[in-house]
PyMOL commands that place a pseudoatom at each C-alpha (Angstrom):
pseudoatom trace, name=CA, resn=SER, resi=1, chain=A, elem=C, hetatm=0, pos=[-6.845, 131.060, 44.872]
pseudoatom trace, name=CA, resn=LYS, resi=2, chain=A, elem=C, hetatm=0, pos=[-6.780, 133.686, 42.347]
pseudoatom trace, name=CA, resn=LEU, resi=3, chain=A, elem=C, hetatm=0, pos=[-5.726, 132.629, 38.758]
pseudoatom trace, name=CA, resn=ASN, resi=4, chain=A, elem=C, hetatm=0, pos=[-3.736, 134.834, 36.461]
pseudoatom trace, name=CA, resn=GLY, resi=5, chain=A, elem=C, hetatm=0, pos=[-6.267, 135.773, 33.777]
pseudoatom trace, name=CA, resn=TYR, resi=6, chain=A, elem=C, hetatm=0, pos=[-8.875, 138.509, 33.465]
pseudoatom trace, name=CA, resn=LEU, resi=7, chain=A, elem=C, hetatm=0, pos=[-12.643, 138.526, 34.064]
pseudoatom trace, name=CA, resn=GLY, resi=8, chain=A, elem=C, hetatm=0, pos=[-15.459, 137.261, 31.423]
pseudoatom trace, name=CA, resn=LEU, resi=9, chain=A, elem=C, hetatm=0, pos=[-19.061, 137.645, 31.792]
pseudoatom trace, name=CA, resn=VAL, resi=10, chain=A, elem=C, hetatm=0, pos=[-21.508, 135.129, 30.156]
pseudoatom trace, name=CA, resn=GLY, resi=11, chain=A, elem=C, hetatm=0, pos=[-25.178, 136.211, 30.356]
pseudoatom trace, name=CA, resn=LEU, resi=12, chain=A, elem=C, hetatm=0, pos=[-28.279, 135.859, 28.060]
pseudoatom trace, name=CA, resn=ASN, resi=13, chain=A, elem=C, hetatm=0, pos=[-30.110, 138.521, 25.942]
pseudoatom trace, name=CA, resn=ARG, resi=14, chain=A, elem=C, hetatm=0, pos=[-33.800, 137.864, 26.634]
pseudoatom trace, name=CA, resn=THR, resi=15, chain=A, elem=C, hetatm=0, pos=[-34.580, 139.602, 23.330]
pseudoatom trace, name=CA, resn=THR, resi=16, chain=A, elem=C, hetatm=0, pos=[-32.659, 137.694, 21.217]
pseudoatom trace, name=CA, resn=ASN, resi=17, chain=A, elem=C, hetatm=0, pos=[-32.303, 134.436, 23.265]
pseudoatom trace, name=CA, resn=GLU, resi=18, chain=A, elem=C, hetatm=0, pos=[-28.323, 134.782, 22.398]
pseudoatom trace, name=CA, resn=PHE, resi=19, chain=A, elem=C, hetatm=0, pos=[-25.499, 134.774, 24.741]
pseudoatom trace, name=CA, resn=TYR, resi=20, chain=A, elem=C, hetatm=0, pos=[-24.424, 138.201, 26.052]
pseudoatom trace, name=CA, resn=ILE, resi=21, chain=A, elem=C, hetatm=0, pos=[-20.564, 138.092, 26.492]
pseudoatom trace, name=CA, resn=SER, resi=22, chain=A, elem=C, hetatm=0, pos=[-18.412, 140.632, 27.823]
pseudoatom trace, name=CA, resn=SER, resi=23, chain=A, elem=C, hetatm=0, pos=[-14.765, 141.329, 29.087]
pseudoatom trace, name=CA, resn=LYS, resi=24, chain=A, elem=C, hetatm=0, pos=[-15.159, 143.043, 32.748]
pseudoatom trace, name=CA, resn=SER, resi=25, chain=A, elem=C, hetatm=0, pos=[-14.671, 146.443, 30.747]
pseudoatom trace, name=CA, resn=SER, resi=26, chain=A, elem=C, hetatm=0, pos=[-16.649, 145.898, 27.093]
pseudoatom trace, name=CA, resn=PRO, resi=27, chain=A, elem=C, hetatm=0, pos=[-18.808, 143.546, 25.173]
pseudoatom trace, name=CA, resn=GLN, resi=28, chain=A, elem=C, hetatm=0, pos=[-16.542, 144.829, 22.039]
pseudoatom trace, name=CA, resn=GLY, resi=29, chain=A, elem=C, hetatm=0, pos=[-12.842, 144.344, 21.391]
pseudoatom trace, name=CA, resn=PRO, resi=30, chain=A, elem=C, hetatm=0, pos=[-10.444, 141.523, 21.664]
pseudoatom trace, name=CA, resn=TYR, resi=31, chain=A, elem=C, hetatm=0, pos=[-10.887, 140.415, 25.423]
pseudoatom trace, name=CA, resn=ALA, resi=32, chain=A, elem=C, hetatm=0, pos=[-14.609, 139.756, 24.886]
pseudoatom trace, name=CA, resn=ASP, resi=33, chain=A, elem=C, hetatm=0, pos=[-13.746, 138.233, 21.589]
pseudoatom trace, name=CA, resn=MET, resi=34, chain=A, elem=C, hetatm=0, pos=[-11.483, 135.829, 23.277]
pseudoatom trace, name=CA, resn=VAL, resi=35, chain=A, elem=C, hetatm=0, pos=[-14.324, 134.826, 25.743]
pseudoatom trace, name=CA, resn=VAL, resi=36, chain=A, elem=C, hetatm=0, pos=[-16.822, 134.326, 22.790]
pseudoatom trace, name=CA, resn=ASP, resi=37, chain=A, elem=C, hetatm=0, pos=[-14.025, 131.999, 21.541]
pseudoatom trace, name=CA, resn=LEU, resi=38, chain=A, elem=C, hetatm=0, pos=[-13.977, 129.833, 24.618]
pseudoatom trace, name=CA, resn=VAL, resi=39, chain=A, elem=C, hetatm=0, pos=[-17.488, 129.707, 24.746]
pseudoatom trace, name=CA, resn=GLU, resi=40, chain=A, elem=C, hetatm=0, pos=[-17.813, 128.229, 21.359]
pseudoatom trace, name=CA, resn=LYS, resi=41, chain=A, elem=C, hetatm=0, pos=[-15.177, 125.680, 21.930]
pseudoatom trace, name=CA, resn=LEU, resi=42, chain=A, elem=C, hetatm=0, pos=[-17.790, 124.332, 24.688]
pseudoatom trace, name=CA, resn=GLY, resi=43, chain=A, elem=C, hetatm=0, pos=[-19.455, 122.604, 21.829]
pseudoatom trace, name=CA, resn=ALA, resi=44, chain=A, elem=C, hetatm=0, pos=[-23.373, 122.363, 20.992]
pseudoatom trace, name=CA, resn=GLU, resi=45, chain=A, elem=C, hetatm=0, pos=[-24.278, 120.237, 24.036]
pseudoatom trace, name=CA, resn=ARG, resi=46, chain=A, elem=C, hetatm=0, pos=[-22.706, 122.270, 26.607]
pseudoatom trace, name=CA, resn=LYS, resi=47, chain=A, elem=C, hetatm=0, pos=[-23.697, 125.530, 25.390]
pseudoatom trace, name=CA, resn=LEU, resi=48, chain=A, elem=C, hetatm=0, pos=[-27.200, 124.268, 25.159]
pseudoatom trace, name=CA, resn=LYS, resi=49, chain=A, elem=C, hetatm=0, pos=[-27.054, 123.430, 28.847]
pseudoatom trace, name=CA, resn=LEU, resi=50, chain=A, elem=C, hetatm=0, pos=[-25.507, 126.787, 29.620]
pseudoatom trace, name=CA, resn=LYS, resi=51, chain=A, elem=C, hetatm=0, pos=[-27.979, 128.729, 27.537]
pseudoatom trace, name=CA, resn=ASN, resi=52, chain=A, elem=C, hetatm=0, pos=[-31.019, 126.802, 29.406]
pseudoatom trace, name=CA, resn=TYR, resi=53, chain=A, elem=C, hetatm=0, pos=[-29.598, 127.616, 32.760]
pseudoatom trace, name=CA, resn=LEU, resi=54, chain=A, elem=C, hetatm=0, pos=[-29.072, 131.237, 32.045]
pseudoatom trace, name=CA, resn=LYS, resi=55, chain=A, elem=C, hetatm=0, pos=[-32.577, 131.386, 30.811]
pseudoatom trace, name=CA, resn=ALA, resi=56, chain=A, elem=C, hetatm=0, pos=[-34.071, 129.551, 33.871]
pseudoatom trace, name=CA, resn=ASN, resi=57, chain=A, elem=C, hetatm=0, pos=[-32.199, 131.284, 36.462]
pseudoatom trace, name=CA, resn=ASP, resi=58, chain=A, elem=C, hetatm=0, pos=[-31.796, 134.777, 35.101]
pseudoatom trace, name=CA, resn=VAL, resi=59, chain=A, elem=C, hetatm=0, pos=[-28.399, 135.197, 36.093]
pseudoatom trace, name=CA, resn=THR, resi=60, chain=A, elem=C, hetatm=0, pos=[-24.680, 136.044, 34.777]
pseudoatom trace, name=CA, resn=LEU, resi=61, chain=A, elem=C, hetatm=0, pos=[-21.802, 133.841, 34.911]
pseudoatom trace, name=CA, resn=VAL, resi=62, chain=A, elem=C, hetatm=0, pos=[-18.301, 135.468, 36.106]
pseudoatom trace, name=CA, resn=PHE, resi=63, chain=A, elem=C, hetatm=0, pos=[-15.371, 133.223, 34.710]
pseudoatom trace, name=CA, resn=GLU, resi=64, chain=A, elem=C, hetatm=0, pos=[-11.718, 133.866, 34.763]
pseudoatom trace, name=CA, resn=VAL, resi=65, chain=A, elem=C, hetatm=0, pos=[-10.471, 133.729, 31.375]
pseudoatom trace, name=CA, resn=ILE, resi=66, chain=A, elem=C, hetatm=0, pos=[-7.205, 132.258, 30.732]
pseudoatom trace, name=CA, resn=LYS, resi=67, chain=A, elem=C, hetatm=0, pos=[-5.761, 132.398, 27.193]
pseudoatom trace, name=CA, resn=TYR, resi=68, chain=A, elem=C, hetatm=0, pos=[-2.282, 131.400, 27.346]
pseudoatom trace, name=CA, resn=LYS, resi=69, chain=A, elem=C, hetatm=0, pos=[-0.944, 132.535, 23.810]
pseudoatom trace, name=CA, resn=GLU, resi=70, chain=A, elem=C, hetatm=0, pos=[-3.236, 135.597, 23.203]
pseudoatom trace, name=CA, resn=ASP, resi=71, chain=A, elem=C, hetatm=0, pos=[-2.963, 137.157, 26.720]
pseudoatom trace, name=CA, resn=PRO, resi=72, chain=A, elem=C, hetatm=0, pos=[0.125, 135.765, 28.605]
pseudoatom trace, name=CA, resn=HIS, resi=73, chain=A, elem=C, hetatm=0, pos=[0.448, 136.769, 32.119]
pseudoatom trace, name=CA, resn=ILE, resi=74, chain=A, elem=C, hetatm=0, pos=[3.109, 136.712, 35.041]
pseudoatom trace, name=CA, resn=ILE, resi=75, chain=A, elem=C, hetatm=0, pos=[1.722, 133.082, 36.149]
pseudoatom trace, name=CA, resn=LYS, resi=76, chain=A, elem=C, hetatm=0, pos=[2.136, 130.689, 33.092]
pseudoatom trace, name=CA, resn=TYR, resi=77, chain=A, elem=C, hetatm=0, pos=[-0.333, 128.411, 31.657]
pseudoatom trace, name=CA, resn=ASP, resi=78, chain=A, elem=C, hetatm=0, pos=[-0.373, 125.717, 29.174]
pseudoatom trace, name=CA, resn=LYS, resi=79, chain=A, elem=C, hetatm=0, pos=[-3.958, 125.742, 28.010]
pseudoatom trace, name=CA, resn=ASP, resi=80, chain=A, elem=C, hetatm=0, pos=[-6.871, 127.961, 27.683]
pseudoatom trace, name=CA, resn=LYS, resi=81, chain=A, elem=C, hetatm=0, pos=[-9.425, 127.864, 30.301]
pseudoatom trace, name=CA, resn=LEU, resi=82, chain=A, elem=C, hetatm=0, pos=[-12.736, 129.275, 31.539]
pseudoatom trace, name=CA, resn=ILE, resi=83, chain=A, elem=C, hetatm=0, pos=[-12.851, 128.883, 35.337]
pseudoatom trace, name=CA, resn=LEU, resi=84, chain=A, elem=C, hetatm=0, pos=[-16.294, 129.466, 36.668]
pseudoatom trace, name=CA, resn=LEU, resi=85, chain=A, elem=C, hetatm=0, pos=[-15.931, 131.926, 39.535]
pseudoatom trace, name=CA, resn=SER, resi=86, chain=A, elem=C, hetatm=0, pos=[-19.542, 133.172, 40.532]
pseudoatom trace, name=CA, resn=ILE, resi=87, chain=A, elem=C, hetatm=0, pos=[-23.142, 133.085, 39.530]
pseudoatom trace, name=CA, resn=VAL, resi=88, chain=A, elem=C, hetatm=0, pos=[-24.508, 136.513, 39.866]
pseudoatom trace, name=CA, resn=GLU, resi=89, chain=A, elem=C, hetatm=0, pos=[-28.372, 137.342, 40.106]
pseudoatom trace, name=CA, resn=ASN, resi=90, chain=A, elem=C, hetatm=0, pos=[-29.662, 139.952, 37.360]
pseudoatom trace, name=CA, resn=THR, resi=91, chain=A, elem=C, hetatm=0, pos=[-30.883, 142.275, 39.985]
pseudoatom trace, name=CA, resn=ILE, resi=92, chain=A, elem=C, hetatm=0, pos=[-29.952, 145.847, 40.838]
pseudoatom trace, name=CA, resn=ASN, resi=93, chain=A, elem=C, hetatm=0, pos=[-28.562, 144.799, 44.273]
pseudoatom trace, name=CA, resn=PHE, resi=94, chain=A, elem=C, hetatm=0, pos=[-25.555, 142.541, 43.920]
pseudoatom trace, name=CA, resn=LYS, resi=95, chain=A, elem=C, hetatm=0, pos=[-26.244, 139.075, 44.977]
pseudoatom trace, name=CA, resn=ASP, resi=96, chain=A, elem=C, hetatm=0, pos=[-24.368, 136.035, 43.996]
pseudoatom trace, name=CA, resn=ARG, resi=97, chain=A, elem=C, hetatm=0, pos=[-25.608, 132.098, 44.471]
pseudoatom trace, name=CA, resn=ASP, resi=98, chain=A, elem=C, hetatm=0, pos=[-23.968, 130.033, 46.948]
pseudoatom trace, name=CA, resn=TYR, resi=99, chain=A, elem=C, hetatm=0, pos=[-20.722, 128.266, 46.113]
pseudoatom trace, name=CA, resn=GLU, resi=100, chain=A, elem=C, hetatm=0, pos=[-22.283, 124.726, 46.262]
pseudoatom trace, name=CA, resn=GLU, resi=101, chain=A, elem=C, hetatm=0, pos=[-24.439, 125.960, 43.188]
pseudoatom trace, name=CA, resn=VAL, resi=102, chain=A, elem=C, hetatm=0, pos=[-21.155, 127.346, 41.216]
pseudoatom trace, name=CA, resn=ILE, resi=103, chain=A, elem=C, hetatm=0, pos=[-19.930, 123.590, 41.887]
pseudoatom trace, name=CA, resn=GLU, resi=104, chain=A, elem=C, hetatm=0, pos=[-22.798, 121.797, 40.715]
pseudoatom trace, name=CA, resn=LEU, resi=105, chain=A, elem=C, hetatm=0, pos=[-22.889, 124.008, 37.527]
pseudoatom trace, name=CA, resn=SER, resi=106, chain=A, elem=C, hetatm=0, pos=[-19.372, 123.637, 36.764]
pseudoatom trace, name=CA, resn=ASN, resi=107, chain=A, elem=C, hetatm=0, pos=[-19.705, 119.938, 37.076]
pseudoatom trace, name=CA, resn=LYS, resi=108, chain=A, elem=C, hetatm=0, pos=[-22.769, 120.092, 34.783]
pseudoatom trace, name=CA, resn=LEU, resi=109, chain=A, elem=C, hetatm=0, pos=[-20.989, 121.931, 32.301]
pseudoatom trace, name=CA, resn=ASN, resi=110, chain=A, elem=C, hetatm=0, pos=[-17.712, 120.018, 32.535]
pseudoatom trace, name=CA, resn=LEU, resi=111, chain=A, elem=C, hetatm=0, pos=[-15.819, 123.427, 33.658]
pseudoatom trace, name=CA, resn=GLU, resi=112, chain=A, elem=C, hetatm=0, pos=[-13.354, 124.024, 36.323]
pseudoatom trace, name=CA, resn=CYS, resi=113, chain=A, elem=C, hetatm=0, pos=[-14.499, 126.420, 38.965]
pseudoatom trace, name=CA, resn=LYS, resi=114, chain=A, elem=C, hetatm=0, pos=[-12.945, 128.301, 41.726]
pseudoatom trace, name=CA, resn=GLU, resi=115, chain=A, elem=C, hetatm=0, pos=[-11.705, 126.274, 44.728]
pseudoatom trace, name=CA, resn=LYS, resi=116, chain=A, elem=C, hetatm=0, pos=[-11.971, 126.991, 48.381]
pseudoatom trace, name=CA, resn=LEU, resi=117, chain=A, elem=C, hetatm=0, pos=[-8.508, 127.102, 49.922]
pseudoatom trace, name=CA, resn=VAL, resi=118, chain=A, elem=C, hetatm=0, pos=[-9.364, 127.715, 53.631]
pseudoatom trace, name=CA, resn=VAL, resi=119, chain=A, elem=C, hetatm=0, pos=[-12.151, 128.945, 55.815]
pseudoatom trace, name=CA, resn=LEU, resi=120, chain=A, elem=C, hetatm=0, pos=[-11.072, 131.462, 58.583]
pseudoatom trace, name=CA, resn=ASN, resi=121, chain=A, elem=C, hetatm=0, pos=[-13.487, 131.975, 61.285]
pseudoatom trace, name=CA, resn=ASN, resi=122, chain=A, elem=C, hetatm=0, pos=[-12.107, 134.975, 63.038]
pseudoatom trace, name=CA, resn=TRP, resi=123, chain=A, elem=C, hetatm=0, pos=[-9.939, 137.878, 62.809]
pseudoatom trace, name=CA, resn=GLU, resi=124, chain=A, elem=C, hetatm=0, pos=[-6.886, 136.235, 64.818]
pseudoatom trace, name=CA, resn=GLU, resi=125, chain=A, elem=C, hetatm=0, pos=[-7.063, 133.206, 62.207]
pseudoatom trace, name=CA, resn=PHE, resi=126, chain=A, elem=C, hetatm=0, pos=[-6.953, 135.621, 59.209]
pseudoatom trace, name=CA, resn=LYS, resi=127, chain=A, elem=C, hetatm=0, pos=[-4.116, 137.624, 60.589]
pseudoatom trace, name=CA, resn=ALA, resi=128, chain=A, elem=C, hetatm=0, pos=[-2.074, 134.524, 61.247]
pseudoatom trace, name=CA, resn=PHE, resi=129, chain=A, elem=C, hetatm=0, pos=[-3.114, 133.296, 57.629]
pseudoatom trace, name=CA, resn=TYR, resi=130, chain=A, elem=C, hetatm=0, pos=[-2.078, 136.526, 55.959]
pseudoatom trace, name=CA, resn=LYS, resi=131, chain=A, elem=C, hetatm=0, pos=[1.275, 136.763, 57.884]
pseudoatom trace, name=CA, resn=GLU, resi=132, chain=A, elem=C, hetatm=0, pos=[2.124, 133.280, 56.677]
pseudoatom trace, name=CA, resn=CYS, resi=133, chain=A, elem=C, hetatm=0, pos=[0.991, 134.024, 53.057]
pseudoatom trace, name=CA, resn=MET, resi=134, chain=A, elem=C, hetatm=0, pos=[3.177, 137.293, 52.877]
pseudoatom trace, name=CA, resn=LYS, resi=135, chain=A, elem=C, hetatm=0, pos=[6.292, 135.763, 54.088]
pseudoatom trace, name=CA, resn=GLU, resi=136, chain=A, elem=C, hetatm=0, pos=[8.926, 136.400, 51.507]
pseudoatom trace, name=CA, resn=ASP, resi=137, chain=A, elem=C, hetatm=0, pos=[9.872, 132.846, 51.075]
pseudoatom trace, name=CA, resn=ILE, resi=138, chain=A, elem=C, hetatm=0, pos=[6.357, 131.902, 50.032]
pseudoatom trace, name=CA, resn=TYR, resi=139, chain=A, elem=C, hetatm=0, pos=[6.223, 131.659, 46.426]
pseudoatom trace, name=CA, resn=ASP, resi=140, chain=A, elem=C, hetatm=0, pos=[3.484, 129.457, 45.805]
pseudoatom trace, name=CA, resn=ILE, resi=141, chain=A, elem=C, hetatm=0, pos=[0.293, 127.535, 47.456]
pseudoatom trace, name=CA, resn=GLU, resi=142, chain=A, elem=C, hetatm=0, pos=[0.058, 123.887, 47.247]
pseudoatom trace, name=CA, resn=GLY, resi=143, chain=A, elem=C, hetatm=0, pos=[3.131, 123.575, 44.910]
pseudoatom trace, name=CA, resn=GLU, resi=144, chain=A, elem=C, hetatm=0, pos=[1.969, 126.076, 42.353]
pseudoatom trace, name=CA, resn=HIS, resi=145, chain=A, elem=C, hetatm=0, pos=[2.694, 129.640, 41.797]
pseudoatom trace, name=CA, resn=ILE, resi=146, chain=A, elem=C, hetatm=0, pos=[-0.446, 131.657, 41.919]
pseudoatom trace, name=CA, resn=GLU, resi=147, chain=A, elem=C, hetatm=0, pos=[-1.391, 135.283, 41.340]
pseudoatom trace, name=CA, resn=GLY, resi=148, chain=A, elem=C, hetatm=0, pos=[-2.995, 135.693, 44.955]
pseudoatom trace, name=CA, resn=LEU, resi=149, chain=A, elem=C, hetatm=0, pos=[-6.132, 134.847, 46.892]
pseudoatom trace, name=CA, resn=VAL, resi=150, chain=A, elem=C, hetatm=0, pos=[-9.748, 136.183, 46.546]
pseudoatom trace, name=CA, resn=ILE, resi=151, chain=A, elem=C, hetatm=0, pos=[-11.031, 136.806, 50.335]
pseudoatom trace, name=CA, resn=GLU, resi=152, chain=A, elem=C, hetatm=0, pos=[-14.661, 136.438, 50.606]
pseudoatom trace, name=CA, resn=CYS, resi=153, chain=A, elem=C, hetatm=0, pos=[-16.448, 137.657, 53.937]
pseudoatom trace, name=CA, resn=GLU, resi=154, chain=A, elem=C, hetatm=0, pos=[-19.678, 136.673, 55.301]
pseudoatom trace, name=CA, resn=ASN, resi=155, chain=A, elem=C, hetatm=0, pos=[-20.751, 140.269, 54.890]
pseudoatom trace, name=CA, resn=GLY, resi=156, chain=A, elem=C, hetatm=0, pos=[-20.369, 139.931, 51.002]
pseudoatom trace, name=CA, resn=PHE, resi=157, chain=A, elem=C, hetatm=0, pos=[-17.153, 142.204, 50.982]
pseudoatom trace, name=CA, resn=ILE, resi=158, chain=A, elem=C, hetatm=0, pos=[-14.605, 140.801, 48.406]
pseudoatom trace, name=CA, resn=VAL, resi=159, chain=A, elem=C, hetatm=0, pos=[-10.942, 141.470, 48.471]
pseudoatom trace, name=CA, resn=LYS, resi=160, chain=A, elem=C, hetatm=0, pos=[-7.906, 140.418, 46.309]
pseudoatom trace, name=CA, resn=LEU, resi=161, chain=A, elem=C, hetatm=0, pos=[-4.693, 139.522, 48.043]
pseudoatom trace, name=CA, resn=LYS, resi=162, chain=A, elem=C, hetatm=0, pos=[-1.573, 139.204, 45.749]
pseudoatom trace, name=CA, resn=MET, resi=163, chain=A, elem=C, hetatm=0, pos=[1.170, 136.692, 46.702]
pseudoatom trace, name=CA, resn=PRO, resi=164, chain=A, elem=C, hetatm=0, pos=[5.053, 137.948, 47.083]
pseudoatom trace, name=CA, resn=TYR, resi=165, chain=A, elem=C, hetatm=0, pos=[5.874, 136.149, 44.037]
pseudoatom trace, name=CA, resn=TYR, resi=166, chain=A, elem=C, hetatm=0, pos=[3.394, 137.896, 41.775]
pseudoatom trace, name=CA, resn=ASN, resi=167, chain=A, elem=C, hetatm=0, pos=[4.192, 141.223, 43.259]
pseudoatom trace, name=CA, resn=TYR, resi=168, chain=A, elem=C, hetatm=0, pos=[8.026, 140.481, 42.893]
pseudoatom trace, name=CA, resn=TRP, resi=169, chain=A, elem=C, hetatm=0, pos=[7.479, 139.550, 39.066]
pseudoatom trace, name=CA, resn=LYS, resi=170, chain=A, elem=C, hetatm=0, pos=[5.012, 142.408, 38.391]
pseudoatom trace, name=CA, resn=LYS, resi=171, chain=A, elem=C, hetatm=0, pos=[7.557, 144.919, 39.673]
pseudoatom trace, name=CA, resn=MET, resi=172, chain=A, elem=C, hetatm=0, pos=[10.310, 143.492, 37.787]
pseudoatom trace, name=CA, resn=ARG, resi=173, chain=A, elem=C, hetatm=0, pos=[8.376, 143.511, 34.647]
pseudoatom trace, name=CA, resn=GLY, resi=174, chain=A, elem=C, hetatm=0, pos=[7.681, 147.344, 35.189]
pseudoatom trace, name=CA, resn=THR, resi=175, chain=A, elem=C, hetatm=0, pos=[11.296, 147.971, 35.772]
pseudoatom trace, name=CA, resn=ILE, resi=176, chain=A, elem=C, hetatm=0, pos=[12.279, 146.316, 32.656]
pseudoatom trace, name=CA, resn=GLU, resi=177, chain=A, elem=C, hetatm=0, pos=[9.909, 148.319, 30.559]
pseudoatom trace, name=CA, resn=ARG, resi=178, chain=A, elem=C, hetatm=0, pos=[11.020, 151.597, 32.009]
pseudoatom trace, name=CA, resn=TYR, resi=179, chain=A, elem=C, hetatm=0, pos=[14.565, 150.565, 31.365]
pseudoatom trace, name=CA, resn=LYS, resi=180, chain=A, elem=C, hetatm=0, pos=[13.667, 149.692, 27.796]
pseudoatom trace, name=CA, resn=LYS, resi=181, chain=A, elem=C, hetatm=0, pos=[12.085, 153.077, 27.238]
pseudoatom trace, name=CA, resn=GLY, resi=182, chain=A, elem=C, hetatm=0, pos=[15.137, 154.661, 28.067]
pseudoatom trace, name=CA, resn=ASN, resi=183, chain=A, elem=C, hetatm=0, pos=[15.076, 155.280, 32.034]
pseudoatom trace, name=CA, resn=GLU, resi=184, chain=A, elem=C, hetatm=0, pos=[18.808, 154.268, 32.828]
pseudoatom trace, name=CA, resn=ASN, resi=185, chain=A, elem=C, hetatm=0, pos=[17.918, 154.671, 36.383]
pseudoatom trace, name=CA, resn=ALA, resi=186, chain=A, elem=C, hetatm=0, pos=[15.095, 152.011, 36.314]
pseudoatom trace, name=CA, resn=LEU, resi=187, chain=A, elem=C, hetatm=0, pos=[17.478, 149.424, 37.551]
pseudoatom trace, name=CA, resn=ASP, resi=188, chain=A, elem=C, hetatm=0, pos=[19.116, 151.218, 40.428]
pseudoatom trace, name=CA, resn=GLY, resi=189, chain=A, elem=C, hetatm=0, pos=[18.396, 149.442, 43.785]
pseudoatom trace, name=CA, resn=LEU, resi=190, chain=A, elem=C, hetatm=0, pos=[17.800, 145.977, 42.313]
for i in range(1, 190): cmd.bond("trace and resi %d" % i, "trace and resi %d" % (i + 1))
show_as sticks, trace
zoom trace
């Protein structure tokens, strides 16, 4: 399932032997700073394990970053989290490591990682699953509201699928913002 946060990247600067930490868009600014804060909170032992892993494997780790007070989203959380999504090799051509390695590293670092929800073996299974997810009365998966799902294909293609609950509240948030800015017609048709 797709958690409702933003992407954080943690790698290693081989020249300085220090972490290279970035949000998906910049190594500077408040979003990168929040990733730095969460990495610092790992403590000395876990940071050393993380640094040694990055050095030995020449990879960058991709995290979903949840800072529930500083960066609130539609899906509510009650604590800050770093959730390991992927281990990406530092090569020109995109290549990520197997899911089993993601699980193994998250266990070693005592961090959460992405969870595999379902394996769909063909187009028919995917269409049935998609149709079920997009029903208007489906607002959660396994009893929890989620932003959506990340579909990963065997050929490496990755796409996000947003759930009806998330789409509805995102649209409502935009409508309310337009109304607050003086667009009196923003609430028409609700």
